[in-house]
C-alpha positions as CSV (number, residue, x, y, z in Angstrom):
1,X,0.0,0.0,0.1
2,X,1.3,3.4,-0.9
3,X,1.8,5.9,1.9
4,X,-0.9,8.3,0.2
5,X,-3.3,5.4,0.3
6,X,-2.7,4.6,3.9
7,X,-3.5,8.2,4.8
8,X,-6.5,8.2,2.8
9,X,-7.7,5.2,4.3
10,X,-7.2,6.4,7.7
11,X,-9.0,9.5,6.9
12,X,-11.9,7.6,5.6
13,X,-12.0,5.3,8.5
14,X,-12.1,8.5,10.8
15,X,-14.9,9.9,8.8
16,X,-16.9,6.6,9.2
17,X,-16.3,6.5,12.9
18,X,-17.5,10.0,13.4
19,X,-20.7,9.3,11.3
20,X,-24.0,7.4,12.3
21,X,-22.6,4.4,10.3
22,X,-22.1,1.1,11.8
23,X,-18.4,0.9,10.6
24,X,-17.6,-2.4,12.1
25,X,-19.6,-3.9,9.1
26,X,-17.6,-2.1,6.3
27,X,-14.4,-3.3,4.8
28,X,-12.3,-0.3,3.4
29,X,-9.5,-0.7,0.8
30,X,-7.7,2.0,-1.1
31,X,-5.6,1.5,-4.3
32,X,-3.8,4.5,-6.0
33,X,-6.5,7.2,-4.6
34,X,-9.6,4.9,-5.2
35,X,-11.3,4.0,-2.2
36,X,-13.4,0.8,-2.1
37,X,-16.1,0.4,0.5
38,X,-17.8,-3.1,0.9
39,X,-19.7,-5.5,3.5
40,X,-23.1,-4.4,4.8
41,X,-24.3,-0.8,5.1
42,X,-26.1,-0.2,8.3
43,X,-26.7,2.9,10.3
44,X,-25.8,2.6,14.0
45,X,-28.6,3.1,16.5
46,X,-31.3,3.3,13.6
47,X,-33.9,0.6,13.8
48,X,-37.0,0.8,11.7
49,X,-39.1,-1.1,14.5
50,X,-37.9,1.6,16.9
51,X,-39.2,4.3,14.3
52,X,-42.6,2.7,14.7
53,X,-42.8,2.7,18.4
54,X,-41.4,6.5,18.6
55,X,-43.7,7.8,16.0
56,X,-46.7,5.5,16.6
57,X,-49.2,8.5,16.7
58,X,-48.1,9.9,13.3
59,X,-46.9,6.6,11.3
60,X,-49.3,3.8,11.3
61,X,-48.5,2.1,8.1
62,X,-45.5,-0.2,8.1
63,X,-44.7,0.6,4.4
64,X,-44.5,4.2,5.4
65,X,-41.9,3.3,8.3
66,X,-39.9,1.3,5.8
67,X,-39.8,4.1,3.1
68,X,-38.9,6.7,5.9
69,X,-36.0,4.3,7.0
70,X,-35.0,3.8,3.4
71,X,-35.0,7.6,2.8
72,X,-32.8,8.2,5.8
73,X,-30.3,5.5,4.9
74,X,-30.3,6.8,1.2
75,X,-29.5,10.5,2.2
76,X,-26.9,9.1,4.6
77,X,-25.2,7.2,1.9
78,X,-25.3,10.2,-0.5
79,X,-23.7,12.3,2.3
80,X,-21.1,9.7,3.0
81,X,-20.2,9.5,-0.8
82,X,-19.8,13.3,-0.9
83,X,-17.5,13.3,2.1
84,X,-15.3,10.5,1.2
85,X,-14.8,12.1,-2.2
86,X,-13.8,15.4,-0.3
87,X,-10.9,13.4,1.4
88,X,-7.5,14.9,-0.1
89,X,-6.1,12.6,-2.4
90,X,-9.3,10.5,-3.2
91,X,-9.8,10.1,-7.0
92,X,-13.0,7.7,-6.9
93,X,-15.2,5.7,-4.5
94,X,-16.3,2.3,-5.5
95,X,-19.3,0.9,-3.3
96,X,-19.6,-3.0,-3.0
97,X,-22.2,-3.1,-0.4
98,X,-24.2,-6.3,-0.3
99,X,-27.4,-4.8,0.9
100,X,-27.4,-1.2,-1.0
101,X,-26.5,-0.3,-4.5
102,X,-26.5,2.8,-6.6
103,X,-28.8,2.7,-9.6
104,X,-29.4,5.8,-11.9
105,X,-27.9,8.1,-9.3
106,X,-30.3,6.7,-6.6
107,X,-29.4,4.6,-3.7
108,X,-31.7,1.4,-3.5
109,X,-31.9,-1.4,-1.0
110,X,-31.0,-4.8,-2.4
111,X,-33.7,-7.2,-1.6
112,X,-32.8,-10.5,0.5
113,X,-33.6,-12.6,-2.8
114,X,-31.2,-10.6,-4.9
115,X,-28.4,-10.9,-2.1
116,X,-28.8,-14.8,-2.4
117,X,-28.5,-14.5,-6.1
118,X,-25.4,-12.5,-5.8
119,X,-23.8,-14.8,-3.4
120,X,-23.9,-12.6,-0.4
């Protein structure tokens, strides 16, 4: 690993630790300024079941809870992508999450059936 890649990877790890992301489930690699993030993406302390309890008076439909959680995670992924690209020396970011992927500029959750097909 090049010294610059080591510094980039350390900065990305620091960024993850300071965010609302469960960084223990994310693998980080850096090769010539390209950051690779893989594993499973999960937000720490965010549980869709808990959202239902906290907002029971305003959200009664399970699909609304799932959509709200999806929107929150999607915004977090977009912010994370922007911040990682802002780390000095980063040329590109490649996401290889088993449970989320980017399609047409939008983050979408990968369904369990698709994960099985992909071998994750």
